[in-house]
C-alpha positions, 0 to 999 in steps of 0.5 A: 463462496461469498467474497467480502465486498471490501476485499481488494487484491493488491497486484503484488499478490499475483506479481507475475500476472500481467495487467489484463490477467490480474484484472480478469482473475480478480473480477472472475473471482467476484472480488470488487477492487484491485490495487495496481503497481506502476510497472504493469501499468507502464507495460501497456501505457497509462491510457490503455491501462485506464481503459482496461480498468474501466472495462473490468468494472473493478474499483481502484484502491491504491497505486504502488508505489512512489517514494524512494526519496532519501537521497541528498540534494542533486540530480538523482533526487530531482529525478526521483521527485519528477518520477513521483509527480508522474506517479501522482498523475497516474494515480489520478487517472486510474482512480477516475477510471475505476468503478464508483468508490475508487480512491486516489491513493499513492502509496509511498515507500520512503527509501533507505539510507543513501549509500555510505550514510549512517544518518538515519535522522537526516534521511527521515527529514529528507522524506519530510522535505520531499513530501513538502515538494510533492504536496501541492502536486498531489492536492491539485490532482486530488491524490492522497500520498500514503506514507507506508511505515515498513518493519525496522528490518527494512530501515537500511535499504528500503524505508527509514520510516519504521513505525506508524507514529513516525509516518503520522509525525511526518504527515502532521505537517500537511493537510490530511486529504493530501498526506496520510498513512498506509496501515499494513499489518505485516509492518506494524503488528509488532509495535507496542504502540500500534493500537494507540497510533491507529486510534491517533491516525483515525482522529487525524483522518490519516488512514489512507489504506489498510493492507493485510497479510501475515507474519510467519517465521522463519523468514525467507532468505530474502526477507522481502518475500516473507509475507503470508496469507492472512491466518497462516501466521501470528498476526492478531487481525482481530485487534488490528482490524477492529482498531482500524474499523473503529476509526470509521475507516470504510474503504477497501482493504487490500491483501498484499503478499510478497512470497515466491511460492505464492507468486509461482502459483496460478493467479486464479488459485491465489485470488481464490485462496486470498478471498478464503483467507480474508473471509476467515481471518479479517471479515469477522472483525469488520462489523 
């Protein structure tokens, strides 16, 4: 099987694999890039993780995740901002360790409504304020903060930023090299303005990463675990992928899947199946 050179495995897709296993099975499958998550990196320590990534020969596509800063002023918000600063440092270190073509992109999940709050507008403004607090740190480190809009069903508990347009409106206050957006098919496929907003993101130089997986109903009881292999659901990867590519986006494309059955499978099987699905559903639209 020929593996698309632009495919990157987001580590969430093989969630139960430790860092060493994730790097090994990805490289052994002929995949050239990986996006990492903070928790497995912390398990081995940043310096060790960077060396392991360098030894793997893989490109580094993103670091997941920062964000969760919709809290009001106080010690918890300050702690969240400090944690994001550490995530920025991690991203820069790992990007430097990855193979040529690695990108220093930290994906931000905004956070949901604080406990007891119904102030959605205010929560979004606190996201903007937090990014303002972090922008100088990101610029100094050479890191792009990628605001990821999540499907509206997550607005209460996970991300008050629900559309690509909202993410771009926040990013517009900052340099495009410092703040961009994550375009994730699972979260944006439903949006009537999605193609227009992808084009806008391209004009503004804001597409920091493109991530793909599929939507299929019925959703899992835990809706967080409802992502599927590309091609197994209803998303039109043709129109979305062509729109992204037409902007000039030339970076790696991550497959990021949260699904209990996929996590229970052997990671070798998952990366192989991911490469096959990507080749069938996404690759034809990259030229």
